C-alpha positions in Angstrom: 33.0 -77.3 -25.9 31.6 -78.3 -22.5 27.8 -78.6 -22.2 26.0 -76.2 -19.8 23.0 -77.4 -18.0 20.1 -77.6 -20.4 16.9 -76.0 -19.3 13.2 -76.5 -20.9 11.2 -73.7 -21.3 7.6 -74.3 -20.4 8.6 -76.2 -17.1 8.1 -74.8 -13.5 9.5 -75.9 -10.2 8.3 -75.3 -6.7 8.4 -71.5 -5.7 11.5 -70.9 -3.6 11.1 -67.0 -3.5 8.3 -66.7 -1.2 5.7 -68.9 -0.1 3.1 -66.3 -1.0 4.1 -66.1 -4.6 3.7 -68.4 -7.4 4.3 -68.3 -11.1 0.4 -68.7 -12.0 -0.6 -65.9 -9.3 2.0 -63.5 -10.5 0.9 -64.2 -14.2 -2.5 -63.5 -13.0 -1.6 -60.0 -11.5 0.1 -59.3 -14.6 -3.0 -59.7 -16.6 -5.3 -57.9 -14.2 -3.2 -54.8 -13.3 -0.1 -54.6 -16.0 -0.2 -56.2 -19.2 -1.8 -58.8 -20.9 0.9 -58.9 -23.7 3.5 -58.9 -21.1 1.9 -61.8 -19.5 2.0 -63.7 -22.9 5.6 -62.9 -23.5 6.7 -64.4 -20.0 4.6 -67.6 -20.6 6.7 -68.0 -23.9 9.8 -68.2 -21.7 8.3 -70.6 -19.2 6.8 -68.3 -16.8 9.8 -68.3 -14.7 10.2 -65.4 -11.9 13.5 -63.5 -11.7 14.0 -63.1 -7.9 17.7 -62.1 -7.4 20.7 -61.1 -9.3 24.5 -60.7 -8.6 27.1 -60.0 -11.3 26.6 -61.6 -14.4 23.9 -64.0 -13.1 20.1 -64.1 -12.9 18.3 -66.2 -10.3 14.6 -67.5 -10.8 12.1 -68.7 -8.0 12.6 -72.3 -9.1 16.3 -72.5 -8.4 17.4 -71.9 -11.9 20.4 -69.4 -12.9 20.8 -67.5 -16.3 23.8 -65.6 -17.6 22.2 -62.2 -18.1 23.3 -61.1 -21.5 20.3 -58.8 -22.0 18.9 -56.1 -20.0 19.0 -53.7 -22.9 22.4 -52.6 -22.1 22.1 -51.6 -18.6 24.2 -54.2 -17.1 27.7 -53.1 -18.1 29.0 -53.7 -14.7 26.8 -56.6 -13.8 24.1 -56.6 -11.5 24.6 -55.2 -7.6 28.1 -54.1 -8.2 29.5 -53.8 -4.9 30.9 -50.4 -5.3 27.8 -49.1 -6.6 25.8 -50.8 -3.8 27.9 -49.3 -1.0 27.3 -46.1 -2.7 23.7 -46.2 -2.7 23.4 -47.8 0.7 25.1 -45.3 2.3 23.1 -42.5 0.8 19.9 -44.5 1.5 20.4 -44.5 5.1 21.3 -40.6 5.2 19.3 -38.6 2.6 17.7 -40.3 -0.3 15.4 -37.4 -1.7 16.5 -33.8 -1.5 14.0 -30.6 -1.0 15.4 -29.3 -4.3 15.6 -25.9 -2.6 18.8 -26.2 -0.6 22.3 -27.1 -1.9 22.7 -30.6 -2.2 26.4 -32.0 -2.3 25.5 -35.4 -4.0 24.2 -34.1 -7.4 27.2 -31.7 -7.6 29.6 -34.6 -7.2 27.7 -36.7 -9.6 27.7 -33.9 -12.4 31.5 -33.5 -11.7 32.3 -37.2 -12.1 30.1 -37.2 -15.2 31.6 -34.2 -16.8 35.1 -35.9 -16.3 34.4 -39.0 -18.7 32.3 -36.9 -21.4 33.9 -35.2 -24.3 35.7 -31.9 -23.8 33.3 -29.0 -23.8 30.1 -30.7 -22.3 29.8 -29.5 -19.0 26.3 -28.7 -18.0 23.9 -31.5 -17.0 20.2 -32.0 -16.7 19.7 -35.5 -14.7 16.4 -37.3 -15.4 15.3 -40.7 -14.6 14.2 -42.6 -17.7 16.0 -42.3 -21.3 12.9 -40.9 -22.9 13.4 -38.1 -20.4 16.7 -37.4 -21.3 15.6 -37.2 -25.0 12.8 -34.9 -24.3 15.3 -32.6 -22.7 17.6 -32.8 -25.6 14.7 -31.9 -27.9 13.8 -29.0 -25.8 17.1 -27.6 -25.4 17.3 -27.7 -29.4 13.7 -25.7 -29.4 15.0 -23.3 -26.8 17.8 -22.5 -28.9 15.7 -21.9 -32.2 15.6 -25.3 -33.9 12.1 -26.1 -34.5 12.6 -28.9 -37.2 14.0 -32.2 -36.4 15.9 -35.1 -38.5 16.1 -38.7 -37.2 17.2 -41.9 -38.6 15.1 -44.7 -39.9 15.5 -47.8 -37.6 16.5 -45.2 -34.7 15.2 -45.7 -31.4 14.7 -42.8 -28.9 11.8 -43.8 -26.7 8.1 -43.6 -26.5 7.0 -40.5 -24.8 5.6 -37.8 -27.4 8.8 -36.0 -28.2 10.9 -39.1 -28.2 8.2 -40.9 -30.1 8.5 -38.4 -32.8 11.9 -39.1 -33.7 11.3 -42.8 -33.2 10.9 -43.9 -36.8 8.4 -46.9 -36.4 5.0 -47.1 -37.6 3.6 -49.5 -35.1 4.7 -47.3 -32.3 3.8 -43.8 -33.5 0.5 -44.6 -35.1 -1.8 -44.7 -32.1 -0.6 -41.6 -31.0 -0.7 -39.2 -34.0 -0.4 -36.3 -34.4 3.1 -36.0 -32.9 5.4 -33.2 -33.2 5.5 -31.3 -36.5 8.4 -30.8 -38.7 10.0 -34.2 -38.3 11.7 -36.0 -40.9 13.3 -39.5 -41.1 16.3 -40.3 -43.2 18.2 -43.5 -43.8 21.0 -44.2 -41.1 24.2 -43.9 -43.2 23.2 -41.7 -45.8 24.9 -38.4 -45.8 23.3 -37.2 -48.9 19.9 -37.2 -47.7 20.9 -35.6 -44.4 22.8 -32.8 -46.2 19.4 -32.3 -48.3 17.4 -31.6 -45.4 19.9 -29.6 -43.6 20.5 -27.4 -46.9 16.8 -26.9 -47.3 16.5 -25.5 -43.7 19.5 -23.7 -42.8 19.9 -22.8 -39.1 16.8 -24.5 -38.4 17.2 -28.4 -38.1 18.2 -30.6 -35.0 19.6 -34.2 -35.9 19.2 -36.7 -33.7 20.9 -40.1 -34.1 22.6 -43.2 -32.3 26.4 -44.0 -32.9 25.0 -47.5 -33.4 21.5 -48.2 -33.6 20.9 -50.9 -30.8 17.3 -51.2 -31.0 17.5 -50.8 -34.7 19.3 -54.2 -34.5 23.0 -53.4 -33.9 23.2 -51.3 -37.0 27.0 -50.2 -37.5 27.3 -46.9 -39.6 29.8 -46.7 -42.4 33.1 -45.6 -41.3 33.3 -41.9 -41.2 29.7 -41.6 -41.1 29.4 -39.6 -37.7 32.3 -37.2 -38.3 30.7 -36.4 -41.5 27.0 -35.9 -40.0 28.8 -33.6 -37.3 30.5 -31.4 -40.3 27.3 -31.3 -42.1 25.5 -30.0 -39.2 28.1 -27.4 -38.5 28.2 -26.4 -42.3 24.4 -25.7 -42.1 24.2 -24.2 -38.7 22.3 -27.2 -37.4 22.0 -28.7 -33.6 23.3 -32.3 -33.1 22.2 -34.7 -30.3 23.9 -37.9 -29.7 21.8 -40.5 -28.3 24.2 -42.8 -26.1 21.5 -44.0 -23.7 22.2 -47.7 -24.6 25.8 -46.9 -26.4 27.5 -45.0 -23.6 29.2 -45.9 -20.3 31.6 -48.2 -22.0 29.3 -50.4 -24.1 31.2 -50.0 -27.2 34.6 -50.1 -25.8 34.9 -46.4 -25.3 33.2 -44.4 -22.9 31.3 -43.0 -25.8 30.4 -43.6 -29.4 31.4 -39.8 -29.6 34.9 -40.8 -28.5 35.2 -43.6 -31.1 33.9 -41.2 -33.9 36.2 -38.3 -32.6 32.9 -35.8 -32.5 31.4 -33.6 -29.8 27.7 -33.0 -29.9 25.6 -30.1 -28.8 23.9 -32.6 -26.4 25.0 -36.0 -25.4 22.2 -38.2 -23.9 23.2 -41.0 -21.2 21.1 -43.6 -19.5 20.8 -47.3 -18.8 24.2 -48.3 -17.3 24.5 -44.7 -15.8 22.6 -46.0 -12.7 25.0 -48.9 -12.2 22.6 -51.5 -13.0 20.6 -50.9 -9.7 18.8 -47.5 -10.3 17.3 -45.8 -13.2 19.1 -42.5 -14.0 19.3 -40.7 -17.4 21.1 -37.2 -18.4 21.1 -34.7 -21.0 24.8 -33.1 -21.2 25.3 -30.1 -23.0 28.0 -27.1 -23.5 27.5 -23.9 -21.8 26.2 -22.0 -24.7 23.5 -24.7 -25.7 22.4 -24.8 -21.9 22.0 -21.1 -21.6 18.2 -21.2 -21.6 18.2 -23.7 -18.8 21.0 -21.4 -16.7 18.8 -18.5 -17.3 15.7 -19.6 -15.8 16.1 -22.7 -13.1 12.3 -23.5 -13.5 11.9 -23.8 -17.4 12.6 -27.5 -17.2 12.2 -29.5 -13.9 11.3 -32.9 -12.5 10.7 -33.5 -8.7 13.3 -36.6 -8.8 15.7 -35.0 -11.2 19.3 -35.2 -9.3 17.7 -37.3 -6.4 20.6 -38.0 -4.1 19.9 -41.7 -4.0 20.3 -41.6 -7.7 23.2 -39.4 -7.7 24.9 -41.9 -5.5 24.4 -44.5 -8.2 26.0 -42.4 -10.8 28.9 -41.8 -8.6 29.3 -45.3 -7.7 28.9 -46.6 -11.5 31.6 -44.0 -12.8 34.0 -45.4 -10.1 33.4 -48.6 -10.8 34.0 -48.4 -14.3 37.2 -46.4 -13.7 38.6 -48.6 -11.0 38.0 -52.1 -12.8 38.9 -50.8 -16.3 35.6 -51.8 -17.7 35.8 -49.6 -20.7 38.8 -51.3 -21.9 37.6 -54.8 -20.7 34.5 -54.3 -22.8 36.9 -53.8 -25.9 38.9 -56.8 -25.1 35.7 -59.1 -24.4 33.9 -57.8 -27.4 37.0 -58.5 -29.6 37.0 -61.9 -28.5 33.1 -62.5 -28.5 32.2 -61.2 -31.8 34.4 -63.4 -33.9 33.5 -66.5 -31.8 29.6 -65.8 -32.1 30.1 -65.3 -35.8 31.9 -68.5 -36.2 29.3 -70.6 -34.1 26.3 -68.7 -36.2 28.1 -69.5 -39.5 29.1 -73.1 -38.8 25.8 -74.2 -36.9 23.0 -72.1 -38.9 24.2 -70.7 -41.9 21.1 -71.1 -44.0 19.5 -69.2 -41.2 21.8 -66.3 -40.7 22.1 -62.9 -42.6 24.7 -61.4 -40.5 26.6 -61.3 -37.1 28.2 -57.5 -36.3 28.7 -55.7 -33.2 31.0 -53.0 -31.6 32.3 -53.7 -28.1 29.5 -55.7 -26.1 27.0 -54.7 -28.5 26.6 -57.7 -30.6 23.6 -58.6 -32.9 22.7 -62.0 -34.7 20.4 -61.1 -37.7 18.3 -64.0 -39.0 16.3 -64.6 -42.0 13.1 -63.8 -40.4 11.6 -62.3 -37.2 10.2 -65.6 -35.8 13.7 -67.3 -36.1 14.8 -64.6 -33.6 12.2 -65.4 -31.2 12.9 -69.1 -31.5 16.6 -68.6 -30.8 16.0 -66.5 -28.0 14.0 -69.2 -26.4 16.8 -71.7 -27.1 19.2 -69.6 -25.7 16.9 -69.2 -22.5 16.5 -73.4 -22.5 20.4 -73.2 -22.3 20.9 -70.6 -19.5 21.5 -67.3 -21.3 19.1 -64.2 -21.5 19.3 -62.2 -24.6 17.2 -59.7 -26.1 15.3 -59.0 -29.6 15.6 -55.8 -31.1 12.5 -53.6 -31.0 13.2 -51.9 -34.4 15.0 -54.9 -35.9 12.8 -58.0 -35.1 14.9 -60.4 -36.9 17.9 -59.6 -34.7 19.0 -61.3 -31.5 21.0 -58.8 -29.2 23.8 -59.6 -26.9 24.8 -56.9 -24.1 26.7 -59.0 -21.5 28.5 -57.1 -18.8 32.2 -56.3 -19.0 32.6 -58.4 -15.8 32.5 -61.8 -17.5 35.0 -64.3 -16.4 36.6 -66.8 -18.9 34.2 -69.4 -17.5 31.1 -67.0 -18.2 32.4 -66.4 -21.6 32.6 -70.2 -22.3 29.1 -70.7 -20.8 27.7 -68.1 -23.2 29.6 -69.5 -26.1 28.8 -73.2 -25.4 25.0 -72.1 -24.8 24.7 -70.3 -28.0 26.1 -73.2 -30.0 23.8 -75.6 -28.3 20.7 -73.1 -28.9 21.7 -72.8 -32.7 22.0 -76.8 -32.9 18.5 -77.1 -31.2 16.9 -74.6 -33.4 18.2 -76.6 -36.6 16.8 -79.9 -35.1 13.2 -78.5 -34.3 12.8 -76.8 -37.7 13.8 -80.1 -39.1 10.9 -81.8 -37.4 8.4 -79.2 -38.6 6.0 -80.3 -41.6 7.5 -78.7 -45.0 6.3 -75.2 -45.0 5.5 -75.3 -41.5 6.4 -72.1 -39.0 
């Protein structure tokens, strides 16, 4: 393989983005006004400042370039896709924010576009901004329809607002904010017997929320037929099903939705991340007419000032158009089928004693290491070789790749070369450690 340019984390170059910005000054502002912990994370990656992006690439103030395979699933069409940008720029210069009193065509057209790509029967939409807001909307729809108990999956991730946090089964995130919502139970992902026990104990009362693939859980792929069986159990026991596709939707898994792969239709489908085209934050809760009836009956029962803002809706229209016109769903499937075995071969060949598993679906790929610290080290080594990836918040030992579906052959080569070099450097550095050292 050809060797991409090597970078060394910890170094810094002359600030090129702005004469008034320096890495140390921005770090100081983070510590003073944002988060000391976030500043510490930035320092681990050399305190680089990201200042521009285009397509699959991220540029820093010191002139470095990185292939962006991170972003937590946002960049399925890369950064600043021209179709998305054109749609947003046109709206920005005409009518970016609406009164929410008069008719506004952009939100209607965005809803029409989104309904055209979701499972049949889901034809009502509440638009929001963040993913957690969409989760809250789904949970409120369940409550409004009489479902007061919730079941979510261990290692599942749904956000950190109070309702979303209640169904995010992670002690470290929940503990400081208890008490959370009552009557929430967590069962193992993939365990239909445990789920059936909860549903049968409370027929007609239970809302089940889960992801088709657990992204933040560490790219956990369910057993074959699991989602179909979940849907069957929910229907058998008169339950309510929310499918959280905030990370997995919009083509990430090689289909528009994980629901399509499984052949199911939930009561509520949650979308986000890529819905804004990698430019603006947008999320949505999409439901059928019967489920949405409480919101139809009273338009003020669940509202938000920026729900359906024209500028955000222009991004939704642009993103769906870009995915369709450039066949990015099938491209994600093709790239995933190429990348997953290649990444697995490199990992098992270069660091076999450090790897537990390499798994994925479409362009959601996880490399599980034997311990969390190794995942952090591998992320840094990847960065040293020009690739940004992510850790997994509910699976700390998993390095997660979420590359865009627009990768060229050269960019695929760069990713694989960088991964191989990162693995080799990880082994070399660990070999230099004192015995028993970390």
